[in-house]
C-alpha positions as a printed Julia matrix, in Angstrom:
308×3 Matrix{Float64}:
 -100.65  -43.5   23.16
  -98.59  -44.71  20.24
  -95.19  -46.08  21.19
  -94.06  -47.51  17.86
  -93.55  -43.95  16.72
  -89.91  -43.33  15.79
  -88.54  -43.5   12.26
  -85.68  -45.91  11.63
  -83.06  -43.14  11.62
  -84.47  -41.7   14.86
  -84.78  -44.82  16.99
  -81.14  -45.44  17.89
  -80.42  -41.77  18.75
  -83.5   -41.74  21.01
  -82.41  -44.94  22.74
  -78.91  -43.52  23.19
  -80.48  -40.47  24.82
  -82.53  -42.68  27.14
  -79.35  -44.5   28.16
  -77.82  -41.09  28.86
  -80.67  -40.42  31.29
  -80.27  -43.84  32.89
  -76.54  -43.29  33.41
  -76.99  -39.88  35.04
  -76.59  -41.48  38.46
  -73.57  -43.51  37.28
  -75.3   -46.89  37.1
  -77.22  -48.85  34.49
  -79.71  -51.28  36.01
  -81.38  -54.35  34.58
  -84.75  -52.57  34.6
  -83.36  -49.58  32.68
  -81.73  -51.97  30.23
  -85.01  -53.84  29.79
  -86.89  -50.62  29.14
  -84.54  -49.45  26.39
  -84.36  -52.88  24.76
  -88.14  -53.19  25.1
  -88.77  -49.92  23.28
  -86.45  -51.17  20.53
  -88.36  -54.46  20.34
  -91.67  -52.61  19.93
  -90.06  -51.1   16.84
  -89.06  -54.61  15.68
  -85.39  -53.93  16.41
  -83.17  -56.18  18.52
  -80.18  -54.59  20.21
  -78.05  -54.63  23.35
  -78.53  -51.46  25.34
  -75.02  -51.69  26.78
  -73.6   -51.32  23.26
  -75.29  -47.96  22.64
  -72.77  -45.16  22.24
  -73.15  -41.84  24.1
  -74.97  -39.04  22.28
  -74.99  -35.3   22.69
  -78.31  -33.54  22.99
  -77.37  -31.29  20.06
  -76.97  -34.38  17.89
  -80.32  -35.76  19.03
  -82.11  -32.46  18.34
  -80.76  -32.45  14.77
  -82.08  -35.96  14.11
  -85.39  -35.78  15.98
  -87.37  -32.82  14.7
  -91.04  -33.86  14.69
  -92.8   -32.28  17.74
  -94.94  -35.35  18.48
  -91.98  -37.71  18.44
  -89.92  -35.27  20.47
  -92.62  -35.26  23.14
  -92.76  -39.05  23.16
  -88.96  -39.16  23.64
  -89.24  -36.87  26.67
  -92.07  -38.97  28.11
  -89.95  -42.1   27.72
  -87.09  -40.28  29.47
  -89.43  -39.56  32.4
  -90.31  -43.26  32.56
  -86.61  -44.14  32.42
  -85.95  -41.89  35.42
  -88.77  -43.58  37.37
  -88.13  -47.2   36.48
  -86.13  -47.87  39.67
  -88.42  -45.81  41.89
  -88.0   -42.22  43.05
  -85.62  -40.41  40.67
  -82.32  -38.99  41.77
  -81.7   -35.25  41.33
  -79.1   -36.17  38.7
  -81.66  -38.21  36.78
  -84.21  -35.41  37.0
  -81.64  -32.92  35.66
  -80.8   -35.22  32.76
  -84.47  -35.46  31.76
  -84.92  -31.69  31.98
  -81.81  -31.11  29.86
  -83.25  -33.46  27.25
  -86.6   -31.65  27.31
  -84.91  -28.26  26.95
  -82.8   -29.46  24.03
  -85.92  -30.72  22.25
  -88.01  -27.67  23.25
  -90.67  -29.9   24.83
  -93.02  -28.74  27.58
  -94.44  -31.85  29.27
  -96.39  -31.62  32.54
  -94.72  -34.77  33.83
  -91.45  -32.86  34.14
  -92.87  -30.89  37.04
  -94.06  -34.06  38.74
  -90.65  -35.67  38.21
  -88.94  -32.66  39.81
  -91.33  -32.69  42.76
  -90.65  -36.36  43.45
  -86.88  -35.97  43.05
  -86.85  -33.16  45.61
  -89.12  -34.83  48.16
  -92.36  -32.95  47.43
  -94.59  -36.01  47.2
  -97.79  -34.18  48.12
  -97.36  -31.66  45.3
  -96.61  -34.5   42.89
  -99.84  -36.22  43.93
 -101.89  -33.05  43.54
 -100.46  -32.17  40.13
 -100.98  -35.71  38.86
 -104.54  -35.75  40.17
 -105.28  -32.44  38.44
 -103.97  -33.8   35.15
 -105.89  -37.05  35.63
 -109.2   -35.28  36.29
 -108.67  -32.95  33.33
 -108.12  -35.92  31.03
 -111.15  -37.71  32.46
 -113.29  -34.65  31.75
 -112.38  -35.01  28.08
 -114.18  -38.37  27.88
 -117.36  -37.91  25.79
 -119.69  -39.41  28.41
 -118.14  -37.68  31.4
 -121.14  -36.59  33.52
 -119.48  -33.65  35.22
 -117.2   -33.72  38.24
 -119.92  -33.77  40.9
 -121.95  -36.47  39.19
 -118.74  -38.46  38.77
 -117.4   -37.98  42.28
 -120.52  -38.27  44.43
 -121.37  -41.92  43.62
 -117.71  -42.95  43.93
 -117.53  -41.39  47.4
 -120.89  -42.89  48.4
 -122.54  -39.5   48.78
 -125.42  -39.88  46.32
 -125.94  -39.35  42.61
 -127.2   -42.82  41.79
 -128.53  -43.55  38.3
 -130.89  -46.5   38.72
 -131.63  -46.8   35.0
 -127.93  -47.07  34.17
 -127.34  -49.57  36.96
 -130.23  -51.8   35.85
 -128.89  -51.79  32.28
 -125.55  -53.15  33.5
 -127.17  -55.65  35.87
 -129.2   -56.99  32.95
 -125.94  -58.29  31.45
 -126.41  -61.28  33.76
 -128.8   -62.69  31.14
 -126.04  -62.84  28.49
 -124.83  -66.32  27.66
 -121.62  -67.63  29.29
 -118.61  -66.84  27.12
 -120.04  -63.61  25.8
 -118.49  -60.23  26.38
 -121.59  -59.02  28.25
 -121.53  -61.92  30.67
 -117.77  -61.54  31.19
 -118.27  -57.89  32.08
 -121.1   -58.75  34.5
 -118.98  -61.46  36.13
 -116.07  -59.01  36.45
 -118.18  -56.72  38.64
 -119.72  -59.52  40.69
 -116.53  -61.54  41.28
 -114.58  -58.46  42.38
 -117.38  -57.11  44.55
 -117.53  -53.89  42.51
 -120.59  -51.68  42.32
 -122.09  -51.26  38.86
 -122.08  -47.89  37.1
 -125.03  -45.93  38.4
 -124.92  -47.53  41.85
 -123.7   -45.88  45.03
 -119.95  -46.49  45.13
 -119.73  -47.3   41.42
 -117.81  -45.48  38.7
 -120.22  -43.68  36.34
 -117.93  -44.52  33.39
 -117.28  -48.17  32.62
 -114.3   -48.01  30.25
 -111.75  -48.92  32.93
 -113.61  -52.12  33.8
 -114.3   -52.79  30.12
 -110.54  -52.51  29.62
 -109.91  -55.07  32.35
 -112.24  -57.57  30.66
 -110.88  -57.02  27.16
 -107.22  -56.98  28.21
 -107.47  -59.9   30.62
 -105.53  -58.09  33.34
 -106.57  -58.71  36.93
 -107.55  -56.23  39.6
 -104.63  -57.05  41.91
 -101.95  -54.32  42.15
  -99.75  -55.95  39.48
 -102.76  -56.27  37.21
 -103.71  -52.65  37.82
 -100.36  -51.22  36.71
 -100.64  -53.31  33.54
 -104.21  -52.11  33.05
 -103.03  -48.51  33.47
 -100.51  -49.12  30.67
 -103.15  -50.82  28.5
 -105.43  -47.83  29.06
 -102.58  -45.45  28.21
 -102.24  -47.34  24.95
 -105.86  -47.14  23.79
 -106.5   -43.57  25.01
 -106.03  -41.33  21.98
 -105.56  -38.02  23.82
 -102.77  -37.76  26.42
 -102.58  -41.47  27.21
  -99.3   -40.79  28.99
 -101.37  -39.5   31.92
 -102.54  -43.04  32.67
  -99.07  -44.55  32.33
  -97.63  -41.95  34.71
 -100.56  -42.45  37.08
  -99.94  -46.21  37.14
  -96.22  -45.82  37.82
  -96.76  -43.34  40.64
  -99.6   -45.27  42.29
  -98.34  -48.83  41.85
  -94.57  -48.38  41.79
  -93.67  -45.27  43.8
  -96.41  -45.73  46.39
  -98.07  -42.33  45.83
 -101.8   -42.54  46.42
 -103.24  -40.43  43.6
 -106.93  -41.3   44.02
 -108.92  -42.19  47.14
 -110.18  -45.47  45.65
 -106.83  -47.31  45.6
 -103.87  -47.39  47.95
 -100.31  -46.85  46.83
  -97.89  -49.72  46.23
  -94.14  -49.89  45.71
  -91.94  -51.78  43.32
  -94.5   -53.19  40.86
  -93.04  -51.82  37.63
  -92.19  -55.03  35.78
  -90.82  -53.46  32.6
  -91.6   -56.3   30.2
  -95.17  -56.68  31.46
  -95.9   -52.95  31.39
  -94.46  -52.45  27.91
  -96.43  -55.43  26.62
  -99.62  -53.99  28.13
  -98.9   -50.63  26.52
  -98.28  -52.32  23.17
 -101.56  -54.25  23.4
 -103.5   -51.13  24.3
 -102.01  -49.16  21.43
 -102.99  -51.98  19.05
 -106.66  -51.55  20.0
 -108.33  -49.87  17.01
 -110.9   -48.03  19.15
 -110.53  -45.65  22.05
 -112.59  -47.6   24.59
 -113.48  -44.37  26.4
 -115.25  -42.84  23.42
 -115.73  -45.22  20.51
 -116.99  -48.47  22.02
 -120.62  -49.41  22.73
 -120.71  -52.07  25.45
 -124.29  -53.1   24.74
 -123.83  -53.36  20.98
 -121.26  -56.12  21.59
 -122.75  -57.76  24.68
 -123.91  -60.97  22.95
 -120.73  -61.58  20.96
 -118.1   -63.95  22.27
 -115.36  -62.3   24.3
 -112.72  -63.65  21.91
 -114.55  -62.27  18.88
 -114.79  -58.81  20.43
 -111.1   -58.8   21.28
 -110.21  -59.9   17.75
 -112.44  -57.29  16.11
 -110.75  -54.58  18.16
 -107.3   -55.79  17.18
 -106.23  -56.53  20.77
 -103.34  -59.06  20.67
 -103.73  -62.21  22.79
 -102.5   -62.07  26.37
  -99.1   -63.76  26.56
């Protein structure tokens, strides 16, 4: 999910439109301010969000014409409406007006509306459907049953796959392979192929390469990092992280919901680092090819910026 996407003449109008969304409920919070200034910083621009002038949606639509960048603007508007928690109806209307002006159809709009109007269960179901559809697009996705059964502890083990991951214990300390093995052991996670384990390892690979922990604050950052490196519909993971770890909506059965964990600067930094990764870790990264290289060397070769 690229975030450094707007041309120089487009950036300020987009940020003005995001401030319009933020002000829909007649207040401009520190978190909303940080989000807008953070998006500017990702584009190497320093500004004060409070100094942004109002903009009409007609003016924005004249400036922002590329469909991809229009969609990204709408997605950022959805994030703006969620940064303080559940959106107000006024905030939801402002985002929908923006989407209509830019002729953008984004699934997150429906989820935003459901949350704003108190339909949390429908928001959870629609987000889960989108999440599972995106997961099915991963090249090594084994099929829904083969994916779900081991996670739920109902069978479907792959002993050959599990033994391959357990063999990473023999990698030297400091290597990527040993770091990945230690990640599973230290967190008490089952290995891919084992009962209770995820058949796909890219989420845990992302944790090791990003350096983000498995505590709730680490998980929302990891969701943003994953949104960054995922080349197709990465916004799904960012939205998932915000709903699960900021709005308290339990999207999957393997993690409980938490509230108030959207630290704007940390999440934007995680998104930036994920987008800098030159490989989609879900489809273009061979764990075992890199297992004996140092963790730092693997991070550097992938272009992942150091954790600040």
